[in-house]
C-alpha positions as a Markdown table, in Angstrom:
| # | Residue | x | y | z |
|---|---|---|---|---|
| 1 | Met | -16.4 | 27.7 | -34.8 |
| 2 | Ile | -16.5 | 24.2 | -33.4 |
| 3 | Arg | -14.9 | 21.9 | -36.0 |
| 4 | Ser | -16.5 | 18.5 | -35.7 |
| 5 | Ile | -16.6 | 15.0 | -37.1 |
| 6 | Ile | -19.5 | 12.4 | -37.1 |
| 7 | Ile | -18.4 | 8.8 | -36.7 |
| 8 | Asp | -21.4 | 6.4 | -37.1 |
| 9 | Asp | -21.9 | 3.3 | -39.2 |
| 10 | Glu | -25.6 | 4.0 | -39.8 |
| 11 | Glu | -26.1 | 6.3 | -42.8 |
| 12 | Asp | -29.5 | 7.5 | -41.7 |
| 13 | Ala | -28.1 | 8.5 | -38.3 |
| 14 | Arg | -25.2 | 10.4 | -40.0 |
| 15 | Val | -27.5 | 12.3 | -42.4 |
| 16 | Ser | -30.1 | 13.2 | -39.8 |
| 17 | Leu | -27.5 | 14.5 | -37.4 |
| 18 | Lys | -25.9 | 16.5 | -40.1 |
| 19 | Leu | -29.3 | 18.1 | -41.0 |
| 20 | Leu | -29.9 | 19.0 | -37.4 |
| 21 | Leu | -26.5 | 20.6 | -37.1 |
| 22 | Asp | -26.8 | 22.5 | -40.4 |
| 23 | Lys | -30.2 | 23.9 | -39.4 |
| 24 | Phe | -29.9 | 24.5 | -35.7 |
| 25 | Cys | -26.1 | 24.7 | -34.8 |
| 26 | Pro | -24.4 | 27.3 | -37.0 |
| 27 | Glu | -21.5 | 27.4 | -34.7 |
| 28 | Val | -20.6 | 23.8 | -35.6 |
| 29 | Glu | -18.6 | 23.2 | -38.7 |
| 30 | Leu | -18.8 | 19.6 | -39.9 |
| 31 | Val | -15.4 | 18.7 | -41.5 |
| 32 | Asp | -16.0 | 15.0 | -42.0 |
| 33 | Met | -18.6 | 12.2 | -41.7 |
| 34 | Cys | -17.2 | 8.7 | -41.3 |
| 35 | Pro | -19.1 | 5.4 | -41.8 |
| 36 | Asp | -16.5 | 3.2 | -40.2 |
| 37 | Pro | -14.5 | 3.7 | -36.9 |
| 38 | Arg | -11.2 | 2.9 | -38.6 |
| 39 | Ile | -11.8 | 5.7 | -41.1 |
| 40 | Gly | -13.0 | 7.8 | -38.2 |
| 41 | Leu | -9.7 | 7.3 | -36.5 |
| 42 | Glu | -7.8 | 8.5 | -39.6 |
| 43 | Ala | -10.1 | 11.5 | -39.9 |
| 44 | Ile | -9.4 | 12.5 | -36.3 |
| 45 | Leu | -5.7 | 12.4 | -36.9 |
| 46 | Ala | -6.1 | 14.3 | -40.2 |
| 47 | His | -8.5 | 17.1 | -39.0 |
| 48 | Asp | -7.6 | 17.5 | -35.3 |
| 49 | Pro | -11.3 | 18.3 | -34.5 |
| 50 | Asp | -12.7 | 20.2 | -31.5 |
| 51 | Leu | -15.7 | 17.8 | -31.2 |
| 52 | Val | -16.5 | 14.2 | -32.2 |
| 53 | Phe | -20.0 | 12.8 | -32.4 |
| 54 | Leu | -19.1 | 9.2 | -31.7 |
| 55 | Asp | -21.5 | 6.2 | -32.1 |
| 56 | Val | -21.0 | 3.7 | -29.2 |
| 57 | Gln | -21.7 | 0.5 | -31.0 |
| 58 | Met | -20.2 | -0.1 | -34.5 |
| 59 | Pro | -18.7 | -3.1 | -36.3 |
| 60 | His | -15.0 | -3.8 | -36.1 |
| 61 | Met | -14.5 | -1.3 | -33.3 |
| 62 | Ser | -16.7 | 0.3 | -30.7 |
| 63 | Gly | -16.6 | 4.0 | -30.0 |
| 64 | Phe | -14.8 | 3.2 | -26.7 |
| 65 | Asp | -12.3 | 1.0 | -28.6 |
| 66 | Leu | -11.6 | 4.0 | -30.9 |
| 67 | Leu | -11.0 | 6.4 | -27.9 |
| 68 | Glu | -8.7 | 3.8 | -26.4 |
| 69 | Lys | -6.4 | 4.1 | -29.4 |
| 70 | Ile | -5.9 | 7.8 | -28.9 |
| 71 | Glu | -3.4 | 8.4 | -26.2 |
| 72 | Ser | -4.4 | 11.9 | -25.2 |
| 73 | Pro | -7.6 | 13.1 | -26.9 |
| 74 | Arg | -7.6 | 16.8 | -27.6 |
| 75 | Phe | -11.3 | 16.9 | -28.6 |
| 76 | Gln | -14.5 | 16.8 | -26.8 |
| 77 | Thr | -16.8 | 13.9 | -27.4 |
| 78 | Ile | -20.6 | 13.5 | -27.6 |
| 79 | Phe | -21.4 | 9.8 | -27.6 |
| 80 | Val | -24.4 | 8.8 | -29.6 |
| 81 | Thr | -26.1 | 5.5 | -28.7 |
| 82 | Ala | -29.4 | 3.7 | -29.3 |
| 83 | His | -29.8 | 1.4 | -26.3 |
| 84 | Asp | -26.7 | 0.5 | -24.3 |
| 85 | Lys | -27.9 | 1.2 | -20.8 |
| 86 | Tyr | -24.7 | 0.2 | -19.1 |
| 87 | Ala | -22.6 | 2.5 | -21.4 |
| 88 | Ile | -25.0 | 5.4 | -20.6 |
| 89 | Lys | -24.5 | 4.8 | -16.9 |
| 90 | Ala | -20.7 | 4.8 | -17.3 |
| 91 | Ile | -20.8 | 7.9 | -19.5 |
| 92 | Arg | -23.0 | 9.8 | -17.0 |
| 93 | Phe | -20.7 | 8.8 | -14.1 |
| 94 | Ser | -17.7 | 10.2 | -16.0 |
| 95 | Ala | -19.5 | 13.5 | -16.6 |
| 96 | Leu | -19.4 | 13.1 | -20.4 |
| 97 | Asp | -22.1 | 13.9 | -22.8 |
| 98 | Tyr | -24.3 | 11.5 | -24.8 |
| 99 | Leu | -27.3 | 11.6 | -27.1 |
| 100 | Leu | -29.9 | 8.9 | -27.6 |
| 101 | Lys | -30.9 | 7.9 | -31.1 |
| 102 | Pro | -33.0 | 9.2 | -32.7 |
| 103 | Val | -31.3 | 12.5 | -31.7 |
| 104 | Asp | -33.6 | 15.0 | -30.1 |
| 105 | Met | -33.1 | 18.6 | -31.3 |
| 106 | Asp | -33.3 | 20.2 | -27.8 |
| 107 | Glu | -30.9 | 17.6 | -26.3 |
| 108 | Leu | -28.5 | 18.3 | -29.2 |
| 109 | Leu | -28.6 | 22.0 | -28.6 |
| 110 | Ser | -27.9 | 21.5 | -24.9 |
| 111 | Ala | -25.0 | 19.3 | -25.6 |
| 112 | Val | -23.4 | 21.6 | -28.2 |
| 113 | Ala | -23.9 | 24.6 | -25.8 |
| 114 | Arg | -21.9 | 22.7 | -23.1 |
| 115 | Val | -19.2 | 22.0 | -25.7 |
| 116 | Asn | -19.2 | 25.7 | -26.6 |
| 117 | Ser | -19.0 | 26.7 | -22.9 |
| 118 | Asn | -16.1 | 24.4 | -22.3 |
| 119 | Gln | -14.2 | 25.9 | -25.3 |
| 120 | Ser | -14.9 | 29.5 | -24.2 |
| 121 | Ala | -13.7 | 28.7 | -20.7 |
| 122 | Glu | -10.6 | 27.0 | -22.1 |
| 123 | Met | -11.3 | 24.1 | -19.8 |
| 124 | Pro | -8.8 | 21.2 | -20.0 |
| 125 | Leu | -10.2 | 17.8 | -21.0 |
| 126 | Ser | -11.0 | 15.9 | -17.9 |
| 127 | Asn | -10.0 | 12.4 | -16.9 |
| 128 | Gly | -13.5 | 11.3 | -17.8 |
| 129 | Tyr | -12.3 | 9.5 | -21.0 |
| 130 | His | -10.0 | 7.2 | -18.9 |
| 131 | Gly | -12.8 | 6.7 | -16.4 |
| 132 | Val | -15.5 | 5.8 | -18.8 |
| 133 | Leu | -13.1 | 3.4 | -20.7 |
| 134 | His | -12.2 | 1.6 | -17.6 |
| 135 | Asn | -15.7 | 1.4 | -16.2 |
| 136 | Val | -17.2 | 0.1 | -19.5 |
| 137 | Lys | -14.4 | -2.4 | -20.0 |
| 138 | His | -14.7 | -3.9 | -16.6 |
| 139 | Arg | -18.5 | -3.8 | -16.3 |
| 140 | Leu | -18.2 | -3.1 | -12.6 |
| 141 | Gly | -18.8 | -6.5 | -11.1 |
| 142 | Gln | -18.1 | -6.9 | -7.4 |
| 143 | Asp | -14.6 | -8.1 | -8.3 |
| 144 | Gly | -13.8 | -5.0 | -10.4 |
| 145 | Lys | -12.5 | -1.5 | -9.7 |
| 146 | Leu | -14.4 | 1.7 | -10.1 |
| 147 | Ala | -12.5 | 4.5 | -11.8 |
| 148 | Ile | -13.3 | 7.9 | -10.1 |
| 149 | Pro | -12.0 | 11.2 | -11.5 |
| 150 | Thr | -10.2 | 13.3 | -8.9 |
| 151 | Ser | -8.5 | 16.7 | -8.9 |
| 152 | Glu | -5.1 | 14.9 | -9.2 |
| 153 | Gly | -6.1 | 12.3 | -11.8 |
| 154 | Met | -7.9 | 9.0 | -11.3 |
| 155 | Ala | -8.6 | 6.9 | -8.2 |
| 156 | Phe | -9.3 | 3.2 | -8.7 |
| 157 | Ile | -11.3 | 1.7 | -5.9 |
| 158 | Asn | -12.0 | -2.0 | -5.3 |
| 159 | Ile | -15.7 | -2.2 | -5.5 |
| 160 | Arg | -16.0 | -4.9 | -2.9 |
| 161 | Asp | -14.1 | -2.6 | -0.5 |
| 162 | Ile | -16.7 | 0.2 | -0.6 |
| 163 | Ile | -18.5 | -0.2 | 2.7 |
| 164 | His | -21.1 | 2.6 | 2.2 |
| 165 | Cys | -21.6 | 5.8 | 0.3 |
| 166 | Glu | -22.8 | 8.8 | 2.2 |
| 167 | Ala | -24.3 | 12.0 | 0.6 |
| 168 | Asp | -22.6 | 15.2 | 1.5 |
| 169 | Gly | -24.4 | 18.0 | -0.3 |
| 170 | Ser | -23.5 | 17.7 | -4.0 |
| 171 | Tyr | -20.6 | 15.4 | -3.0 |
| 172 | Thr | -20.4 | 11.8 | -1.8 |
| 173 | Arg | -18.2 | 10.5 | 1.0 |
| 174 | Leu | -16.9 | 7.0 | 0.3 |
| 175 | His | -16.2 | 4.8 | 3.3 |
| 176 | Val | -13.7 | 2.3 | 2.0 |
| 177 | Gln | -12.3 | -0.7 | 3.9 |
| 178 | Asp | -8.8 | 0.0 | 5.4 |
| 179 | Lys | -8.8 | 3.5 | 4.0 |
| 180 | Lys | -9.7 | 7.0 | 5.1 |
| 181 | Pro | -13.1 | 8.3 | 3.9 |
| 182 | Met | -12.9 | 9.8 | 0.5 |
| 183 | Leu | -14.9 | 12.9 | -0.6 |
| 184 | Val | -15.8 | 12.6 | -4.3 |
| 185 | Ser | -17.4 | 15.3 | -6.5 |
| 186 | Lys | -20.2 | 13.0 | -7.5 |
| 187 | Lys | -23.8 | 12.9 | -6.2 |
| 188 | Leu | -25.0 | 9.8 | -4.3 |
| 189 | Lys | -27.4 | 9.2 | -7.2 |
| 190 | Asp | -24.4 | 8.8 | -9.6 |
| 191 | Phe | -23.1 | 5.9 | -7.5 |
| 192 | Glu | -26.6 | 4.4 | -7.2 |
| 193 | Asn | -26.8 | 4.5 | -11.0 |
| 194 | Ile | -23.6 | 2.7 | -11.7 |
| 195 | Leu | -23.1 | 0.2 | -8.9 |
| 196 | Asp | -24.8 | -3.2 | -8.9 |
| 197 | Pro | -28.3 | -2.8 | -7.4 |
| 198 | Asn | -28.2 | -6.4 | -6.1 |
| 199 | Ala | -25.1 | -5.7 | -4.1 |
| 200 | Tyr | -25.7 | -2.1 | -3.1 |
| 201 | Cys | -28.9 | -0.7 | -1.5 |
| 202 | Arg | -30.0 | 2.9 | -1.2 |
| 203 | Val | -31.4 | 2.6 | 2.4 |
| 204 | His | -31.8 | 6.3 | 3.0 |
| 205 | His | -31.8 | 9.5 | 1.1 |
| 206 | Ser | -28.3 | 10.1 | 2.4 |
| 207 | Asn | -26.8 | 6.6 | 2.4 |
| 208 | Met | -26.2 | 3.6 | 0.2 |
| 209 | Ile | -24.7 | 0.5 | 1.7 |
| 210 | Asn | -22.7 | -2.5 | 0.4 |
| 211 | Leu | -24.8 | -5.4 | 1.6 |
| 212 | Ser | -21.8 | -7.7 | 2.0 |
| 213 | His | -20.4 | -5.3 | 4.7 |
| 214 | Val | -23.6 | -5.4 | 6.9 |
| 215 | Glu | -22.6 | -6.9 | 10.3 |
| 216 | Arg | -25.9 | -6.6 | 12.1 |
| 217 | Tyr | -29.5 | -5.3 | 11.6 |
| 218 | Val | -31.4 | -3.7 | 14.5 |
| 219 | Lys | -35.2 | -3.6 | 14.2 |
| 220 | Gly | -37.1 | -0.4 | 14.5 |
| 221 | Glu | -39.6 | 1.7 | 12.5 |
| 222 | Gly | -37.0 | 1.5 | 9.7 |
| 223 | Gly | -34.2 | 0.1 | 11.8 |
| 224 | Tyr | -30.5 | 0.5 | 11.3 |
| 225 | Val | -27.5 | -1.5 | 10.4 |
| 226 | Ile | -24.0 | -1.8 | 11.8 |
| 227 | Met | -21.5 | -1.9 | 9.0 |
| 228 | Ser | -18.1 | -3.7 | 9.0 |
| 229 | Asn | -16.3 | -0.4 | 10.0 |
| 230 | Gly | -18.5 | -0.1 | 13.1 |
| 231 | Gln | -20.6 | 2.8 | 11.7 |
| 232 | Gln | -24.4 | 2.9 | 12.2 |
| 233 | Val | -26.5 | 3.6 | 9.1 |
| 234 | Asp | -30.2 | 4.3 | 9.5 |
| 235 | Ile | -32.7 | 2.6 | 7.2 |
| 236 | Ser | -35.7 | 4.7 | 6.2 |
| 237 | Arg | -39.2 | 3.3 | 6.7 |
| 238 | Arg | -39.7 | 3.6 | 2.9 |
| 239 | Lys | -36.6 | 1.5 | 2.1 |
| 240 | Lys | -37.0 | -1.2 | 4.7 |
| 241 | Glu | -38.9 | -3.7 | 2.6 |
| 242 | Glu | -36.4 | -3.4 | -0.3 |
| 243 | Phe | -33.5 | -3.8 | 2.1 |
| 244 | Met | -35.0 | -6.9 | 3.7 |
| 245 | Lys | -35.7 | -8.6 | 0.4 |
| 246 | Leu | -32.1 | -8.0 | -0.8 |
| 247 | Ile | -30.5 | -9.1 | 2.4 |
| 248 | Ala | -32.5 | -12.3 | 2.4 |
| 249 | Lys | -31.0 | -13.3 | -0.9 |
| 250 | Met | -27.4 | -13.1 | 0.5 |
């Protein structure tokens, strides 16, 4: 059984999620429902759950604030949110699960199945919690740092130092100023989703560039750019117009 807690300030949301769990997820045992994050924190300490359904936006304390108060969470988390697009991007980037309100039955079943699979495999909790907390808190402006989970822990990269991101299969190779290229187990689309679209441009299916690191543009069918590290990056014909509009604003 997966011992779980629901923490959500909206009564309708708590009740509807409970009904879905009771009807479609017999493997989930609901041990508590909390209308307040402060009560939820006490419930986590009291019940030591396997899984927490955690609302993102609540009065007094957000779901992220709650997680920040737990030094080493031993439970898996499924975030529940209504509309916070930035939070969703950060959650996705950290490879954590979320559900949109109103909760869809199929999405709930998929999320619970992933929790069950992680339990069966006895997978350790990832550094995703630390990553999502950092990335949400700092909102990833050009002056911030991007928290990236690695096999050793976390890497914190100055966003303005990322010259370009290059697709490498299901990985991404980060070209960072004054550092060796870093291979990250994230798809290029993940970086495209979380980085500022006014500062970073997906110029090709295999490359996204930091516009502030463009040294020179060379005309052509799509053309290409020379980046600050001397590397040449092709621009696809399809992306040329978008690139020219963004570069003109700088």
